[in-house]
N, C-alpha and C positions, 0 to 999 in steps of 0.2 A: 277172495283172498286179495289183500292189498299188494300193490306193486312193490318190489324190493327197492331199497335205496339205490341210486345210480352206481355208487361205487361197489355195491354188492351184486350188480347185474352181471351174470356170467358173460354175456356178449360184450358188455363194456370192458370187462377184465381182459377178454381175448383181444379186443381192439388195442388196449394198452400194451399187451404183450407184443403185438405186431409192431407198435410204435417203438418199443425198446429194441426190437430186432431190426429196425429200419436202417436206412442208408446213413453211414457216418458222414458222407459227403454233405447230405442234406442237413444233418445235425450241425455240422461246422458252420454252414451258411446261416442257419437259424440262430445259432449262438452269438454270431458276430465275431467269431475268432478269425483273425487274419494272420496266417503263418508268415514267418520271416521269409524273405526272398531266398531261393535256393532249396527250400524244402516244401514248397507248396503242394507237390504231388508225391512226396515221400511217404513211406509207411509211418514214420515218426516225425511229427511236425511240431515245431516250437515257435513261440512268439509271445507277444503281450497277452496277458490275461484279459478276457472281455470284462471282468469285474474290477480287478485291482491293478491292471496295467503292467508295468515292468518292461523288460526287453525280451527275455526268453524263459520266463518263469513258468509259462503255461505250456503243457505238452499234450498232444493227442496222438495215440497210436491207432491208426484206422484199421489195422489188421487184428490186433488184440481187442479192439473196441473198448479202450480205456483212455481216460484223461486224468490229469492232476495239475494242481497249481502249487508252487513252492512258496507263494506269498503268505506271510504270517497272518495277515488280516483275512485271508481267503481259505487257503488249505483245501480247496474244492477238489473232489475226486469222484470218479464214477466209472461204471463199466457197461454202459449201454447208450444207445443213440438218444433216447428221450432225455436222460439225465444231462447229456451234453447240450442238447437243444435248449433246455430250460436254463442252463447256466448263463447268466448275464441278464436274464429278465426281459429279453427283447420280444419274446412271444409268450402267449398264455398256454396253459396246459392243453386245452382242447385244440387250439391252433397247431401246436407242436405235434400232438398225436395224429391229427388229420394229415399233416404234411408227411409224417414218417410212415404211417400205416397205409398211405395212398388211398384212403377211403374215408368218408364222413363218419361221424360217430353213430353207433347203432341206436335204434330207438329203445326206450326202456321195455323190459319184459315183465310179465306178471308173475312168472314163476319158471321153474325148470323141472322137467320130468327126469326120471332116471336115465332114459335113453338120450335126452338132450345133454345131460350132464356128462355121460360117457363120450358123446360126440365132441363136446367142447374140450374135455380133458385130452382126448386123442389129438385134437388140433393143437392144443397147447404143447403136448408132448412132442409133436412133430416140429414145432418151432424151436423148442429147446434142443431137440436132437440135431437139427440143422446148425444151431449155434455151436453145439459141441463138436460136430463134424468140421465146421469152419475153423474152430480153435485147433483141432488136431492137424488139419491141413496147414494152418499157419505155422504151427510148431515144427513140422516137418520141413517146410520151406525155410524157416529161420535157422534150423540146424544145418541145412545144406549151405545156406548163405554164410553162416559162421565158419563152417569148415573151409569154404572157399576163401574168406577173408584171412583166416589164420594161415592157410597155405600160401597165399599171396605175400603176407607179411614175412613169413619165414624164408620164402624164396628171395625176397628183396634183401633181407638181413644177411643171408648167406652170400649173395651176389656182391654185397658191399664189404665183404670181409677184408679185402686187400686195398680198399680205397685210401687215398692220401688224406690224413687228418689235418694237414696244414691249413686248409681253408676254414675248417671248423674251429681250430685253435685260434686263428687270427680273428675270426668273428667274435668269439667269446672274450678273448683277452683285449683286443684293440677296439672293436666296435662297441663292446658292452662293458669293458673295464673290469672283467671278472678275474678273480684269483683262481687259477686252475690247479693249485697245489691240493692234492688229496682227491682230485676229480676221478671218478670211476671210469677209466678209459674203456673198460670192457663193455660199458653201456652205450658207447658212442661210436658211430661210424659215419662215413661220408660217401655220397654217390651223386653223379649228375643225373637229374631226373626232370621229366617234363612236368610242368604245372598246368593243370587243365581247369576249365570252368565246369559248371554243372552239365553242360551239353557234351562234355568230353572233348571240346576243342583245345588243342595245345596252344597256350598263349605265351609260354616262356619255358626255356630249358636252361638249367644251370645247377650249380652245386647245391646240395641239401644236407643239412645235419640230420643224421638218423639216430634216434635214441631208443633203446630197448624198453618196451613196456612189458613188465613181468607181473605174474600173479603172486599170491601169498607165498607160494613155494619157490619163487624165483624163476619160474619157467617162462620163457618168452611166449607172449601171447599177442604181441603187436609191435608196430614200429611207429614212432612219432616222427614226422618229417617237418623240418624248418628250412625253407629255401633261403639261401644267403647270397650276398653280393648284389650288384646292380641289375636292373632289368635291361632289356635290349636298348631302350632309349636312355639308359644311365641313371634313371630315377632310383633312389634308395632311401629307406627310412630305418634308422636304428640297425643298419647293417643288412637289411632285408630288401628285396626288390619291391618296387611299387608297380604292380601289374594291374592294368585296367581292362575289364572286359569290354571290347568295342561295341558289342551288341546291347549292353545294358548301361554302360558308363560307370559301373561300380567297380570298386577294388576287389581283386580276387584274394581270398585268404591264402597266406603263405605259410600257415601252420595247419597241418592235417594229420589225423591218425589213420592207421591201417591195421586192421585186426580186431581183437576183442578188447574193448576198453573197460568194460564193467569190472570194477574192483582192482584194476591194474594200476601200477605206479611206475615211475622212472626213478631208479635208485641212483642218485647223483654223487653223494659224498658220504663217507663213513669215517668218523674220527674216533677210533678205538685202538687199544693195544692189541697185540697179536693174540688171537684166541679169545678175545673179549667180545661180548655182545654189546650193542648200544643199549642205552636205557632212555635216552631222550630223542624224540623225533620232531624235526621241524619240517613242515609240509606246506608248500604253496601251490597255486594253480599252474604256474608256468615254470619252465626250466630257468629262464633268466631271472625271474623273481626269486626263486629259491637260491640260486647261486649268488645273487646280489646280497642276500642276507648272510650267506656263508662268508662272502668276501669281507663284508662290513665287520662281522664278528672276529674274523682273523686279524684284520687291521687293528681292531681294538683290544686284541688279546683277551677276549671274553671267556669267562669260565663256562659259558653255555656250550662251548665247543666240546668240552670233555664228555666223552661217551655219547656223542651226538651222531645222528644220521639225518641227511637232508634228502627229502624225496619230493618229486613233482607229482601232484595228484591228477594232472592232465586237464581236468575241467571242474567247475564248481559242483555240477550234479554228481559226478563220480566221487568227489571228496565228501559231499554231503551224505550220500546214501550207500555207497558201495565199497570204499576202501576199508578193509578190516583192521582192527587194532592188532599189531604184532604182539606175540606173547611176551617179548622182552621190553615192551614200551611201558614205562611208568610215568612219563611226562610227555605231553604233546604241545607244541607251540604251532598254532595255525597262522599262516601269513596271508593277509588279505590285501589285495590291490585296491588303491583308492581311485583308480581311473576306470573301474567297472561300475555297473549299477550298484550303488552302495547298499540298497535294500536287499537285492538278491544276494550280494556277496555276504553280508552279515547273516542272512537267513541260512545260507548254505553252510557257513562255518559253524553257526549255532547248532545245526542239525548234526554235523559231524562231531562237534564237542559233546553233545548229548550221548551219542553212540559210544564214544571212547570213555566218557565218565561212567557209563553203565558197566563198562569192562574194568573199572577200577583205576583208570588213568587220570592223572591230574592234567587239566587242560587250560591253556592260556591262548588268547587271541591277540595278535599284533596286526594293526591296520596301518597301511601307508596313508599319508595325508590325502585328503580329497583332491582328485584330479591328477594324482601321481601314483606310480608304482615304485617298488623298492629299487629298481634299477635307475629310475629318475632320481631318487634320493641319493643313491651311490654316486651318480655323476655330479650331483650338486654339491656333494661333500668333498 
């Protein structure tokens, strides 16, 4: 009997299964993926795609063992370590399998008896059972983490119920030049909060604008925090503190979410008559971006305001894949900043547009000029 082809060799197949179930950490190293700073050891890691680049279009979840790229020319995705290791073309198939299976490839076999087949299938079933058990364990841990994040967000929101809104109003009106007429004040609160780095060191404490992140039913599922005012050394940019981590020399983000972001939005303005539902939705990535467009339309007396709602979609990934089309929405205008990665921004907005159009919504995309956001345009005008 002639020897089976290598890809039909049961031992070779088992070796590949071992590689697929191998370490995601090893797979990341083999692929050449370099996560952005701050999420190198997180369960969800984002950064440039090893194939098509970008800033944060590539994501790897080491717990769920999945990866995907939002780049139009790439669209790579997979759900095992071997697929990730091969993404980028830096290693060959045999080399990747050997590194992930932690053993060299088996020698070809001449055939397989019924007993050998049963033994092989049992080993494969064991590998699959382990992967399924890991998935169940991850889902349990993720559910517990979600519950904790939701509880923390609601606790923060409730604690800030009596906070003075004057600092927030001054930030929006004077620092950003925004028209606050029609602003949904029920969605905004203020609190003095510590600003921490990834190591949980407190680098700054000061006032923060809190915005309610709500789900499709309008239920609070998170809180978006924007620190406002100067840092301890007086440095400020667009009304927000410039805080530098002394350990890394890098600026610390002064905009952060807390809670459950997926599918959530911040409902900022609603321009409708009493008892009327909106019919037009204008949605941008940021709070200030969305309110800048609202302000400009009010100044111009634009008919686009009639029956309109203005929502912040929190980030591009959430806008692209998670924010659902409201049942009242017949028209969507997506607002794209020109100071973000233009490719990623356009790709995300296009993905959102496709989802809304599938729901019967007319969609338009408005982009700020390259290198600017809509608040820059408002200030220049």
